[in-house]
Backbone bond lengths (Angstrom), bond angles and torsions (degrees), N, CA, C in turn:
res aa  C-N    CA-C-N  psi(-1)  N-CA   C-N-CA  omega(-1)  CA-C   N-CA-C  phi
1 V - - - 1.461 - - 1.522 109.27 -
2 Q 1.320 115.29 131.92 1.462 119.52 176.59 1.528 109.48 -138.29
3 L 1.323 114.95 131.60 1.460 122.60 176.22 1.519 107.63 -124.91
4 V 1.330 117.06 125.56 1.459 121.29 -176.55 1.527 109.18 -127.34
5 E 1.345 114.91 113.80 1.453 120.46 178.78 1.526 110.52 -87.86
6 S 1.326 115.45 152.20 1.465 121.54 174.48 1.518 108.09 -155.21
7 G 1.336 114.40 167.43 1.459 119.90 174.53 1.518 115.52 103.98
8 G 1.321 117.76 -4.02 1.445 119.44 178.45 1.519 112.00 -70.99
9 G 1.334 115.28 173.74 1.455 119.26 178.56 1.512 111.09 163.87
10 L 1.332 114.28 -168.43 1.459 122.44 178.71 1.527 108.71 -99.60
11 V 1.323 115.97 129.16 1.456 120.83 -179.18 1.520 109.17 -140.62
12 Q 1.305 116.76 149.88 1.456 121.03 179.13 1.529 110.48 -78.38
13 P 1.315 116.93 154.42 1.475 119.22 175.43 1.524 110.67 -54.07
14 G 1.322 115.30 138.05 1.449 120.71 -176.54 1.508 113.88 89.51
15 G 1.330 116.28 -9.28 1.456 120.55 -178.92 1.515 113.00 -82.31
16 A 1.329 115.25 -173.98 1.454 121.34 -175.94 1.524 111.09 -137.85
17 L 1.315 115.47 151.94 1.459 123.67 174.33 1.521 108.31 -145.01
18 T 1.330 115.44 154.36 1.457 120.74 171.58 1.519 108.71 -123.04
19 L 1.312 115.68 121.08 1.463 121.68 176.06 1.521 109.67 -93.75
20 S 1.326 115.22 148.40 1.462 121.31 175.57 1.518 109.55 -123.93
21 C 1.320 115.48 150.99 1.462 121.99 174.78 1.523 107.17 -132.51
22 A 1.324 116.43 108.92 1.462 121.44 178.71 1.524 109.15 -90.76
23 A 1.324 116.70 125.93 1.460 121.74 -175.38 1.523 111.16 -111.61
24 S 1.316 115.83 146.92 1.462 121.24 176.06 1.520 109.37 -154.47
25 G 1.315 115.82 161.41 1.457 120.58 176.62 1.511 115.28 89.40
26 F 1.322 116.94 1.61 1.459 120.60 176.15 1.532 108.74 -153.98
27 T 1.323 115.95 169.87 1.460 120.85 -179.65 1.520 108.54 -81.02
28 F 1.324 115.15 89.24 1.461 123.28 -172.46 1.529 112.10 -51.65
29 S 1.313 116.20 -43.09 1.462 120.83 -174.08 1.523 113.50 -68.64
30 S 1.319 118.14 -6.69 1.467 121.17 -177.44 1.521 113.44 -96.88
31 Y 1.318 117.63 -6.81 1.464 119.93 -170.91 1.521 113.80 -125.20
32 P 1.352 116.07 141.17 1.466 118.92 168.97 1.533 109.23 -63.97
33 M 1.294 115.61 155.48 1.461 121.25 179.40 1.526 109.34 -131.03
34 K 1.324 115.55 153.99 1.466 120.69 -177.11 1.521 110.69 -135.49
35 W 1.319 114.76 152.35 1.459 122.65 166.66 1.521 107.78 -112.19
36 F 1.328 116.27 130.85 1.453 123.88 172.28 1.517 108.37 -117.69
37 R 1.320 115.71 163.26 1.458 120.18 170.45 1.523 108.94 -140.46
38 H 1.332 114.10 153.68 1.462 120.77 -179.63 1.520 108.14 -138.39
39 A 1.327 114.78 114.63 1.458 121.20 177.96 1.528 109.10 -102.52
40 P 1.331 117.41 150.00 1.467 120.64 179.27 1.523 111.67 -55.82
41 G 1.327 116.44 130.75 1.444 120.77 177.33 1.509 114.99 80.07
42 K 1.335 116.24 1.57 1.456 120.36 -179.67 1.522 110.34 -122.31
43 E 1.331 115.89 161.61 1.449 120.07 176.33 1.529 109.98 -76.71
44 R 1.343 115.06 154.81 1.452 119.68 175.39 1.525 109.11 -62.65
45 E 1.309 116.73 138.44 1.459 122.61 -173.45 1.526 110.61 -123.39
46 L 1.328 116.20 131.44 1.461 120.33 170.81 1.520 107.95 -73.85
47 V 1.319 116.54 119.50 1.454 121.79 -177.21 1.527 111.37 -91.78
48 A 1.326 116.56 -47.96 1.461 120.29 -175.81 1.522 109.83 -158.06
49 L 1.331 114.04 155.65 1.465 121.51 179.43 1.524 108.42 -138.98
50 I 1.331 116.25 147.79 1.455 120.98 176.29 1.520 108.15 -137.67
51 N 1.330 116.71 139.20 1.459 118.18 -179.72 1.528 110.57 -77.74
52 S 1.316 116.15 176.87 1.463 119.96 -170.44 1.532 112.41 -63.46
53 A 1.335 116.39 -34.70 1.473 119.71 -178.24 1.519 112.77 -87.21
54 G 1.323 116.09 -12.08 1.462 119.49 -176.59 1.508 113.81 83.36
55 S 1.332 116.90 12.49 1.456 120.75 -175.49 1.528 113.43 -94.08
56 Y 1.333 116.59 -9.81 1.469 121.28 178.76 1.514 109.10 -133.08
57 T 1.315 115.32 134.78 1.456 120.79 177.11 1.525 110.56 -132.91
58 Y 1.316 114.71 154.64 1.467 122.51 176.30 1.521 108.01 -133.81
59 Y 1.327 116.38 142.86 1.468 121.16 177.65 1.525 109.59 -133.01
60 S 1.321 115.36 145.89 1.451 118.89 172.10 1.530 108.55 -69.94
61 V 1.312 115.26 156.85 1.461 120.24 -179.47 1.524 110.76 -58.82
62 S 1.315 116.38 -34.11 1.460 121.09 -174.49 1.528 113.37 -68.63
63 V 1.335 117.73 -20.02 1.470 119.49 -177.12 1.526 113.09 -121.33
64 K 1.316 117.84 -8.43 1.460 120.44 -175.95 1.518 110.71 -59.10
65 G 1.325 114.78 132.76 1.462 120.28 -178.20 1.517 113.93 91.88
66 R 1.343 117.01 -14.60 1.472 121.18 -179.99 1.528 111.89 -115.03
67 F 1.317 117.02 -33.20 1.465 121.81 -177.72 1.524 110.06 -106.74
68 T 1.339 115.81 149.26 1.463 121.44 176.17 1.524 109.29 -133.18
69 I 1.324 116.02 122.82 1.454 121.42 176.22 1.518 108.68 -95.88
70 S 1.330 116.32 141.76 1.457 120.72 178.33 1.523 108.79 -152.68
71 R 1.315 115.43 170.74 1.462 119.66 178.90 1.517 109.34 -149.60
72 N 1.333 114.36 153.86 1.450 122.24 174.13 1.524 106.31 -124.92
73 N 1.320 116.34 99.37 1.465 119.69 -174.95 1.532 112.53 -67.48
74 A 1.321 117.09 -24.98 1.464 119.73 176.99 1.525 111.63 -69.90
75 K 1.345 115.90 -26.04 1.464 120.61 -179.62 1.526 112.45 -105.53
76 N 1.362 116.93 3.82 1.472 120.50 -179.14 1.529 111.39 52.17
77 T 1.317 116.12 44.30 1.462 120.90 -174.98 1.526 110.86 -136.92
78 M 1.325 114.26 139.28 1.462 121.75 174.46 1.522 108.12 -113.64
79 Y 1.334 116.49 151.83 1.461 121.16 -177.81 1.526 110.81 -130.38
80 L 1.328 114.69 158.16 1.456 120.93 170.49 1.524 107.19 -137.71
81 R 1.319 116.06 107.21 1.460 121.08 175.85 1.525 107.25 -87.61
82 M 1.312 115.54 123.58 1.465 121.18 -177.22 1.523 109.29 -117.41
83 N 1.314 116.52 114.66 1.460 122.98 178.41 1.525 110.66 -110.36
84 S 1.309 115.72 164.16 1.474 121.51 176.66 1.526 111.32 48.78
85 L 1.306 115.97 49.21 1.464 120.22 -174.78 1.523 111.64 -66.29
86 K 1.331 114.35 144.49 1.459 122.75 -178.30 1.536 108.75 -119.88
87 P 1.333 117.60 156.90 1.476 118.99 177.18 1.531 112.25 -54.74
88 E 1.302 117.60 -32.59 1.464 120.58 -179.28 1.528 112.95 -72.63
89 D 1.325 117.76 -5.86 1.464 120.78 172.94 1.526 111.83 -83.12
90 T 1.326 117.12 -6.81 1.455 120.90 179.01 1.524 110.40 -60.98
91 A 1.337 116.30 124.79 1.456 121.86 -176.90 1.522 108.67 -178.78
92 I 1.312 115.01 171.32 1.459 120.59 166.46 1.528 106.75 -90.08
93 Y 1.309 115.86 129.41 1.469 121.70 -177.86 1.530 108.97 -104.85
94 Y 1.322 114.81 132.38 1.459 122.00 -176.86 1.529 110.43 -123.74
95 C 1.319 116.51 142.63 1.459 118.70 168.05 1.520 108.61 -97.83
96 N 1.318 114.08 154.09 1.460 120.42 -171.38 1.525 110.43 -146.69
97 A 1.328 113.94 142.94 1.463 120.04 173.73 1.523 108.35 -141.40
98 D 1.312 116.79 136.85 1.468 122.29 174.28 1.524 107.65 -98.39
99 I 1.321 115.12 110.09 1.460 121.02 -173.20 1.513 109.12 -124.31
100 E 1.337 115.76 120.89 1.463 120.76 177.79 1.521 110.95 52.18
101 K 1.326 116.63 47.40 1.465 124.48 176.79 1.524 112.95 67.85
102 A 1.303 119.09 10.62 1.464 122.10 175.79 1.525 108.65 -118.23
103 S 1.308 116.07 137.84 1.461 120.85 -179.13 1.522 109.36 -95.67
104 S 1.336 116.36 124.74 1.461 121.55 -178.77 1.518 109.79 -110.66
105 W 1.328 115.75 141.23 1.463 122.99 -176.31 1.514 110.07 -130.19
106 G 1.333 114.80 149.35 1.445 120.38 169.76 1.519 109.90 -83.55
107 Q 1.342 115.44 -177.53 1.463 120.73 -178.21 1.529 111.69 -83.18
108 G 1.321 116.22 -13.79 1.455 120.40 178.29 1.516 113.00 93.13
109 T 1.324 115.77 155.24 1.459 121.96 175.03 1.525 107.98 -135.86
110 Q 1.321 115.95 133.00 1.465 121.41 -174.99 1.523 110.63 -80.88
111 V 1.317 115.61 130.43 1.460 122.63 172.06 1.525 107.41 -117.60
112 T 1.316 115.87 123.54 1.464 121.44 178.97 1.516 108.82 -123.32
113 V 1.328 115.90 122.68 1.463 121.17 179.82 1.531 107.66 -111.42
114 S 1.308 115.45 109.79 1.461 120.27 -174.41 1.512 110.03 -158.17
115 S 1.318 115.48 148.41 1.462 120.18 175.06 1.528 110.12 -93.37
């Protein structure tokens, strides 16, 4: 199993970014996928979840209405569109999948929101 995040960077408050998570080594279309984030001094937070078909999504209160999770099962890729970014969104963002009772994580991508 391999999960590779990309798309992070430095953005000004109010800006937007789209993160990608490229998956391999498992049947991507069969599993729900999640985005987590971890900011310094804070606990890891579940940001968003999407079911295997892409027909159900969940968002944390802190990002609901600003972030959109999606997936393209033909491309084995999950996305996180982040709009109206705030300094408090600064964190390392990770994609995650629970496969066969084992939790798999990517290496993370840094998102920094600062003027």
